[in-house]
N, C-alpha and C positions, 0 to 999 in steps of 0.2 A: 022406500027402504033406505035405512041409513047406510053410510059407507061401511061401518064396522059390520053391520048385518050382511051387506052385499058380499064383502070379501069373505066373511065367515061362511056364508052359504056356498060360495064357489069352492073354498078350501075343503068344506065338508064333503062336497061331491068328489073332489080329487082324492080324499082319504079312502074312498071306497075302491079306488083303482089300484091294482096290484103293482103297476109300473112306477108309481110315484112314491118315492121313499124320502120322507122328511120335509121340513119346512123349506129348505133351500131349493129343492126340486119343485115344490109347489109354487114358490115365488117365481122361479125361472119359467115354468109353464105358463103361469098367469101373465108374465111380462111379455112373452112373444105374442100371445093372443091379444093382449091389450094394444101392443104396438100395431098389429095389423088392423085392429078395429079403429084405433085413433087415426092411423094413416089414411084409411079409407074415408072416414068422415071428413078429415082435413082436405083430402084430394077433391072430394065433391065440392067443397067450398072454393078451393083454389081454381078449379076448372071453370067456375062461373065467371071469375073476374080477370083471367089472364090466359096466356097460351100454355099453361102448365099441361104436361103430358105425363101420365103415370108410367113408371118404368116396369110395372107389373102387368103381364098379359091379362086381358079381361077375365079369362077363365079363373085366374088365381087371385083376383081381387076379392076382398072380404064380402062385399055386397053380392057377389055372384056365386059364392059357395057356402057362406056361413049365415047370411042374413035371414033366409027363409027358415022359420022354426020347424017346418015340416020337410026340410031338405034332407040331403044325404046323411046317413047315420050308420051306426054299427060297423061291420067289416068294410062296407063301401067307403065310409068316411075315413077309416084308418088307412085303407089302401091309397086313397086320394092324398091324404096329408103326408104319409111317409114316402109314398112312391112318386108323387107328382109335385105337390106343393113345395116341400122342403128342397128337393133337388132343383126346381125351377128358381126359387129365391136365392139359393146359394150360387147358382150359375149366372146370376145377373152380374157377377164380377167381370164377366167377359164383355159386357156392354159398356162402352167408354163414355157414359154420361154420369154427371154427379148424382142424379137421383138414383140410378141403378146401383152405383157404388155404395151409396148410403144403405140401401136395403140389403145388399150382399154382405156388407160389413157387419150388420146387425145379426144376420142369420149364419155368419161364418161358423160359429160354434154353438148355435142354438140347437135344441134337441126336443123332440116330442116324447115326453116320458110316459104319457098315458097309453094304456094298452086296450082300453075299452072304448070303442067308437060311440056306444050308447051314452056313457058317462061324459065323453068329450062333447057330444051334442048338447047334453044338459048344461055343461059349463058355458058353451057358446051361446045357448039360448038365454041363459041368465045374464050374460054380458050384454047381449043384443037388446034384451027387453028393458034393461034398467039404465042403459047409457046411450045417449045420442048427442054427439057433440054439436050437431046442427040445431039442437034446441038450445037457445041462449041460456035457459035456466040450468042446463046441465054442464055448462062450461066450468063453473066453480066445482061441480061434482067431480069432474075429471081431476082437478087439482087435489081434491080431498082423497080420491082413491089412490092417486100417485103418492101422497104423503103416507097413506096407510100401508102401501107396498113397502115404502122405505122403512117404516116402523117395523114391519114384519121382517124385513131383510136384516135390520139391526138385531132384532130379537133372535134371529137364526144364527147370529154370531158369524156371519159370512166372512171367512178368511181374515178375521181381525180388522176389518175395515171400520173406520170411524167417519161418520157422515156429519159434516159441519152444520150446526144448528142454523136455521134460516135467519134468526135474529143476528147471529154473528156475521154471516155472509152479507146481510143487508148493511150492517154497520160499516164493515170494511169497505164495501163499494161506495157507500155514502161519503166516506172520508176521502176516497180516491177521486170521486166526482168525475166519472167518465163523460166525455163529450162526443157528440156525433162526429164521425170521421176518424176517431181514435181507434187503434187496433188494441184488442184485449186478448190475453192468453191465460188459460189455466192449464199448466202442464201436467197436472195430476187431477183431472176434473171430476173423477168419481161419477156421480149421477147428475152433475151439472149445476149444483146449488149456487156457486159463485156466479156462473155465467147467466143464470136466469135473473139474478139480482141486477147484473149489468144490463141485460135486455130491458128489464122494467125501468131502469134509470134512463136508458136511451129512448125507449118508446115514449116516455113523458116529454121528450124534446122533439120527437119526429112530427112533421106536419104534412109531408108529401109522400107519394109513393116511392120517390127516389130516396127519401130519408130512410124508409123501412128497408129498401134494398141495400143501402149503405150499412145498416145495422147487421144484416145477414152476412155481409162480407167482412165485418169487423170482428166477429166472435170466433175465437179459436180455442179448441180444447183437445186434450189427448188423454186417453184412458186405456190401460193395457188389459184390463180384465173384461171378459165378454158381457157379464150380466150388468155391471154398472154402466158399461158403454151403451148397451141397449136402452137402459133407463135414461141415460143422458140424452140420447138421440130423441127418444120419446118426449122427454122434457122440453127439448128445443122446439119440437113441433107444437107442443101445447102452448108454447110462448110465441108462436107465429113465425118460426123459421121454416120456410117451405122446404129448403134443401140443406139440411145440416151437414153438408159435406166437409166442413171444417172441424167437425167433431170426430177425430180420427181414433181408430183403435190401434194403439202402438205403445211401445215403451219409450217415453221421451228421452230417457237416459241412454238409449242404445245408439244414438247418433254421435259420432266424435265431435267434440267441441270445435276442433279446428275446421270442420266442414261448414260451420255457420258463417254467413256473410252479413253485410250491413242490411240487406233486404229482409233478413230474418229477424231483425230487431222490432220490438213492439213498444207502444206507448205505455201500456199498463199490463202488469202481470199480477194475478191474484192466485194464491195457492195455499193448500193445507196438505203438505206432503205427508205420506204415511209415517206415523210415529214408530220409531224403533225398527223400521224396515231395513232388511239386509238384502242387497242386490246379489244376483247370481255371479259366479266367478267370471271375470273378464270384462264386466261392465265398467269397472274403474279404469280400464285401459283406454276408454274413450275420453279421459280427462287428463290434463297436464299432471305431472308427477306431484306437484304441491297439493293437489286436491284428491289424490288417490286414496280412497276409502271405499268400503262396501256399504257404508251407512247411507240409506236412501235420502234422508232429509239434508245431509251435508252436500250430496251430489246435486240435489235440486237447487240448493242455495247458490252453488257455483254456476249452474246453468242459468238461473234467473238473473244473476248479476251480469252474465255475458249477454243475455238476449234483450236486456232493456235498452231502449234508445237513449241517447244523450238527453237528459232532463226527463226521461221516462220515470214512472213511479210504480211502486209495488207495495202490496200488503200481503204478508206471509205469516201463517200460523205455525209456530214452532214450540216444542216443549222446553221446559227449563234447562234440560241437559245441554241444549245448544248455547244457552247464555253462559254457563260456567265451564263447559267442556273445553278440553285442550286438544293438542295435536292438530289435525286438519281443521277442526273448528276454530282454533286460534288463528290459523292462516286465513281462513275465510273472513273472520271478524276484523282482522287487521286490514285486509283489503277493503272490506265494507266501510270502515271508518276513513280510510285514505281516499277512496275513489267515489264514495257515495255520501249523501247526507242522510244518515240514520237519525231522523228528527224525532221519532216517537216510538216508544214501546209501551203497549197497553198490556198490563199484567192481569191475566184472567184468574178468577178463583177456581178452586177445585170443584169438580162436578159438572163443568160445562159439557164434557163429553161422557158423563156418567150415563148408564152403568158400564159403558164399554171400556173406559179407562179412567183412573183417578189422577193421571199425570197432570201436573200444573202446566198451563200453556200460556203463550204470549202472542201478541200480534206485533210484528215488526213493520213499521212504515218507513220506507226510504226512497230516495230519488237519486238517479244517476248523475253524478257531478258533485265532487266533494272538494275538500275534505269535510268530515263532520266536525263541528265545533262543540256543540252541546247536544245532549240527548235528554229529551223530556220523558219521564216515566209517569204513567197513570195507573194506579191500582184500582181495578174495577171492584166495587164492593157488592156484597150480597144485598138484596132488598131487605127491608126491615122484617125481622122475624124469621129469616131464612138461615139455616146452617149449611145447606147445600142445595143443589138443584135436583129435581126428580122428574119423572114422567108427568106427574100432576102439577109440578111447579118448575117448568122449564125456563131457561133464559129467554127474556123478551126484549124486543127492540126498544121499548120505552125506557129500559134501564140505561141505555146508552145516551140518553139525554144529558147525563152528567158530563160525559166526554165531549159531546157536541157543543154544549154551552161553554165549556172550558177551552175548546180547541182553537178558537180564533178563526180568521178567514181560512178557507180551505187551501188557498195558495200560500199566503204569507205567514199564517199562524202567529200573527203578532198579538201582543197584549196578553200573552199567557202569564198566569200567576201561580205561584206555589199554593197549594191547598192541602187539606188533610189527606187528599188522594193523589196529589201531583207533586213531583219534585224534579229538579234538574241536576244532571251530572255532566261534567266537562269531559271531552274526549281525552284530555290529558290524564284525568283520573282513571279512565278506563285503561289507557295505555299503561299506567303505573301498576295496574293490577293484572298485567299480562293479558289484557283484552277480556277479562271476566266481566260480563254484563249483568251478573246476578246481584243487582243493587236492591236492597230492601227499603221499604218505605220509612224514611226517617221521622215521619210525623205520627207513626203508630207506636204504641208501647211495645218495647222489645222484650221477648221472653229470653232470659239468660239461662243457658243450659250449662250447669257446672260440670266439673269432672265427675264421672260416676263414682270413683273411689272416695272423692271428697263428700259427695252426697251420702254415700253409705256410712262414712265416719260420722257425719252430722246426724244421720238417722239414729245411729247407735248412741250418740251422746244424748239426743232428745229422749230416746227410750229409757236410758239410765236415769235421766232427770225425772221422767214421769214415774218410774219405779220408786225412786227415792221419795217423791211427793206422796205416792200411795202408801209407802211404808210409814212415813211420818204421820199421815192422816190416820192410819190404822192404830198407830201407837197412841195418838191423842185420844181416839175413841175408847180404846181399852182403858186408858188412864181415867177417863171420865166415868166409865162404868164402874171401875174399882172405887172411885170416890163416892159414887152414889150408894154402893154397897156398904 
């Protein structure tokens, strides 16, 4: 069965249940079921090769209540899930082990929407029959079903969230080049896309069991919304993280900046802060007066700049509004150029996040330790024949070969040259424009937009000229007809 067919069959069963209302609830329901299924399969694997112990009591592990297709169903199943399973998993927060805290955090706000135990049994049996993580050929299948869930989550328009395309997360991580032993944070991690790209990069370097343990300790993420957090934790397990206790459910911006210490600094920070997000009243009081705003992306930039280690590096996705914005944005950009090396801005075309937003976006690459002397811009072009991206024509990692070939060495970035896509701007030029970073590509033809009144006058003149030419032509034709007569 294909992934599309599998998920569709599960959702078709859920649509018959009176308790599940809409795509968002169906996705949430499927997410917690998959979490328990994936956790159980992974735990069986982990228990074979280590001293891993499940935080879940045996009675409540998936294999002991869900695996048997002829097991409990109907009202008995509903009584078990609502009256025993969920309370037990939520109460794991009282057990002071990392594994228990992970499960408790995932189920803190999870909910069983289904009302029919018979239909719930059908969903469970479909999942159990078609997915087995312990079969090597199904490992890729889990990745596919995870991507399908994300696609459905996007289509449901869940809370205006934008999930970063995999090609973009991979490119940003490739350019930051994380190394074993370096600490990495995504302070607004969503479903964990940036962090899984980091794990893939580090796994390619790992050779020993200790190396893999180091990776687990190096990955940090924070997500404040329950469903993306659940998916992020599941994503970490799919990528080999036994105890994703460093993927916390919290609002990163809720901790006062003055409470951070040197030990809270990190080697690498990757982020795609929510576009246009506005924080609740009072959050801005956690920041120094010069940064006080309720705009989410600005607060995240201030936080990221604080939490980078000296010589630490960051890749942050931000909308055009940050580049040309004033007020607090100007303050942040001034400090960015004074105390950091903002060495590269990749300007992305429209449609990267379509259909969820058409906002133009950029990736800012910077290192702690400045000042900035020059900023290189690279305008990412559409592939030949494209006018925008779409579901059938998404952004692909191969497109970023242009940037990678131009980039230079990952550390020194020497030998960069201006091209039709790349140009350099001095920090002094930015300062002269009051820290407006919205520089257009000087190598592309510029469209000059005249004053509307001037355009209207020009239009009227042209119209009059056309009318005069028509009248003259008409007169000539009439005269010719008269001569013939």
